[in-house]
C-alpha positions as CSV (number, residue, x, y, z in Angstrom):
1,X,9.5,137.4,-166.4
2,X,10.6,140.1,-164.0
3,X,8.9,143.0,-165.9
4,X,5.8,140.8,-166.4
5,X,5.2,140.5,-162.7
6,X,6.2,144.1,-161.8
7,X,9.5,143.4,-160.2
8,X,11.8,144.6,-163.1
9,X,14.0,146.8,-160.8
10,X,13.9,144.5,-157.8
11,X,17.0,142.7,-156.5
12,X,15.0,139.4,-156.6
13,X,11.7,137.8,-156.1
14,X,10.0,134.6,-154.8
15,X,7.8,132.6,-157.1
16,X,5.5,129.7,-156.1
17,X,5.4,127.4,-159.0
18,X,3.0,124.5,-159.5
19,X,3.8,121.0,-160.8
20,X,2.9,122.1,-164.3
21,X,5.2,125.0,-164.3
22,X,2.5,127.6,-163.9
23,X,3.4,130.5,-161.6
24,X,0.9,130.4,-158.7
25,X,2.1,133.4,-156.7
26,X,4.7,136.1,-156.8
27,X,6.3,137.1,-153.5
28,X,3.7,135.2,-151.4
29,X,3.6,135.5,-147.7
30,X,3.2,132.5,-145.4
31,X,-0.6,132.8,-145.3
32,X,-0.8,132.8,-149.1
33,X,1.5,129.8,-149.4
34,X,-0.6,127.9,-146.8
35,X,-3.8,128.7,-148.6
36,X,-2.5,127.6,-152.0
37,X,-0.9,124.4,-150.7
38,X,-4.1,123.7,-148.8
39,X,-6.0,123.7,-152.1
40,X,-3.4,121.3,-153.6
41,X,-3.2,118.8,-150.8
């Protein structure tokens, strides 16, 4: 999963995962999280 999303050599990463287990965003900032959650709510 790390290499797939371009963070293979990173110390970690943040993933926003939907209810169905699909990765919605990788290392999202606050604005991206708000936009994605706004679509879901």
